[in-house]
C-alpha positions as CSV (number, residue, x, y, z in Angstrom):
1,X,-17.8,-16.5,0.6
2,X,-14.1,-15.7,1.8
3,X,-14.9,-12.6,3.6
4,X,-11.6,-9.8,4.7
5,X,-12.7,-7.6,7.8
6,X,-13.3,-5.0,8.8
7,X,-16.3,-4.5,6.0
8,X,-17.7,-1.9,5.0
9,X,-19.7,0.4,5.4
10,X,-16.4,1.7,7.3
11,X,-16.0,4.0,10.3
12,X,-13.7,5.8,11.3
13,X,-12.1,3.2,13.4
14,X,-12.7,0.7,10.7
15,X,-11.1,2.1,7.7
16,X,-8.2,2.7,9.9
17,X,-7.7,-0.4,10.8
18,X,-8.0,-1.9,7.2
19,X,-5.4,0.7,5.8
20,X,-3.2,-0.3,8.7
21,X,-3.8,-4.2,7.7
22,X,-2.9,-3.2,3.9
23,X,0.7,-1.2,5.0
24,X,1.3,-4.1,6.8
25,X,0.8,-6.8,4.2
26,X,2.8,-4.4,1.8
27,X,5.3,-4.3,4.0
28,X,5.9,-8.1,4.0
29,X,6.7,-7.7,0.0
30,X,5.2,-11.2,-0.3
31,X,2.7,-11.3,-3.2
32,X,0.9,-14.4,-1.9
33,X,-0.1,-12.2,0.7
34,X,-1.1,-9.4,-0.3
35,X,-3.1,-10.4,-3.2
36,X,-5.5,-12.2,-1.0
37,X,-7.2,-9.2,0.1
38,X,-8.4,-8.9,-3.7
39,X,-11.0,-9.8,-5.5
40,X,-10.4,-12.4,-8.3
41,X,-11.6,-9.7,-10.7
42,X,-10.0,-6.7,-9.0
43,X,-9.0,-3.7,-11.6
44,X,-5.9,-1.5,-10.7
45,X,-4.6,1.3,-12.2
46,X,-0.7,2.3,-10.8
47,X,1.2,4.7,-12.6
48,X,1.2,3.1,-16.4
49,X,-0.2,-0.5,-15.7
50,X,-3.6,-1.1,-15.1
51,X,-3.2,-4.8,-14.0
52,X,-7.1,-6.8,-14.0
53,X,-7.3,-10.0,-11.7
54,X,-5.4,-11.3,-8.7
55,X,-2.8,-12.9,-11.1
56,X,-1.9,-10.0,-13.1
57,X,-1.4,-8.0,-9.5
58,X,0.7,-11.1,-8.0
59,X,2.9,-10.7,-11.3
60,X,2.9,-6.4,-11.3
61,X,4.0,-7.3,-7.1
62,X,6.7,-9.5,-7.9
63,X,8.4,-7.3,-10.8
64,X,7.9,-4.2,-8.2
65,X,9.8,-5.5,-5.3
66,X,12.1,-7.1,-7.6
67,X,13.4,-3.5,-8.7
68,X,12.1,-1.3,-5.6
69,X,14.5,-2.9,-2.7
70,X,14.7,-2.2,1.0
71,X,10.9,-1.4,0.5
72,X,9.3,0.3,3.8
73,X,5.6,1.9,3.4
74,X,3.4,4.1,5.5
75,X,0.1,4.5,5.1
76,X,-2.5,6.7,6.4
77,X,-6.5,7.6,5.8
78,X,-7.6,10.4,3.7
79,X,-11.1,9.9,4.3
80,X,-13.8,6.9,4.0
81,X,-17.5,6.3,3.4
82,X,-19.4,3.6,2.5
83,X,-17.3,1.0,0.6
84,X,-14.7,3.2,-0.2
85,X,-11.6,4.3,1.4
86,X,-8.9,7.3,0.1
87,X,-5.2,7.1,1.5
88,X,-1.9,8.5,1.2
89,X,1.5,7.0,1.4
90,X,5.0,7.2,1.2
91,X,7.6,4.6,0.7
92,X,11.4,4.4,0.6
93,X,13.4,2.0,-1.4
94,X,16.7,1.8,-3.5
95,X,17.3,0.6,-6.7
96,X,20.3,-1.9,-7.6
97,X,22.5,0.8,-8.2
98,X,22.0,2.0,-4.5
99,X,19.9,5.3,-5.4
100,X,17.6,5.8,-2.9
101,X,13.7,7.1,-3.5
102,X,10.8,8.4,-1.7
103,X,7.8,7.7,-3.3
104,X,4.5,9.8,-2.5
105,X,1.3,9.0,-3.5
106,X,-2.6,8.6,-3.1
107,X,-5.0,5.8,-3.3
108,X,-8.3,5.2,-3.7
109,X,-9.7,1.5,-3.0
110,X,-13.4,0.6,-3.7
111,X,-14.6,-3.0,-1.4
112,X,-17.2,-5.4,-1.7
113,X,-19.3,-6.3,0.7
114,X,-17.3,-9.4,1.8
115,X,-14.2,-6.6,2.7
116,X,-12.1,-7.7,-0.5
117,X,-10.6,-4.7,-2.7
118,X,-12.4,-4.6,-6.2
119,X,-10.8,-1.4,-7.3
120,X,-7.4,0.0,-6.8
121,X,-6.2,3.6,-8.1
122,X,-3.1,4.9,-7.4
123,X,-1.1,8.3,-8.5
124,X,2.3,8.1,-7.4
125,X,5.7,10.4,-7.4
126,X,9.6,9.4,-6.9
127,X,12.0,12.0,-5.1
128,X,15.1,10.9,-5.9
129,X,16.8,11.5,-2.1
130,X,20.3,10.4,-0.6
131,X,20.9,7.7,1.8
132,X,21.2,10.2,5.0
133,X,17.3,11.8,4.3
134,X,15.8,8.6,4.7
135,X,13.1,8.6,7.7
136,X,11.5,5.0,7.3
137,X,14.1,3.3,9.9
138,X,12.7,-0.3,10.9
139,X,13.6,-3.9,9.8
140,X,12.3,-4.8,6.8
141,X,8.9,-6.0,7.5
142,X,6.0,-4.7,9.6
143,X,6.5,-0.7,11.0
144,X,6.6,-1.1,14.1
145,X,3.6,1.0,16.4
146,X,5.9,3.4,18.2
147,X,7.4,4.5,14.5
148,X,5.7,8.1,13.3
149,X,3.3,8.3,11.1
150,X,3.4,10.4,7.8
151,X,1.6,13.7,9.7
152,X,4.1,13.0,12.7
153,X,7.2,13.0,10.5
154,X,6.0,15.9,8.4
155,X,5.4,14.4,5.2
């Protein structure tokens, strides 16, 4: 069976690792890369969509990143216990008309014994922002280690 360390039960340190790995994958905006950390039968709740399974998640992510352009995400651990992790996040993006948004949310994750995410429940709110109010400034891709996180940015 394929494993995705770190494995549960999570410590503070391994949960932080898992969160950063998820952030890095999502910042790649590569659905084929992202889906590899989910079980084949993963269950999601994301806004009004409820994809089940890797292929449904792949299609969801393809639609998401076709609409949410220049996407940059920061995740932060909220709490971890056993095989569950709760995170808060914010990401900035613009639509095809050039309108910028900062989306805020929380996710609850549940992992199987192999470190694959079997359930992901997300609650997300979008805030229109001006381009000059953006806070996430780095080249597309992985957030640099020296870029401030959510708490440091006051988000």
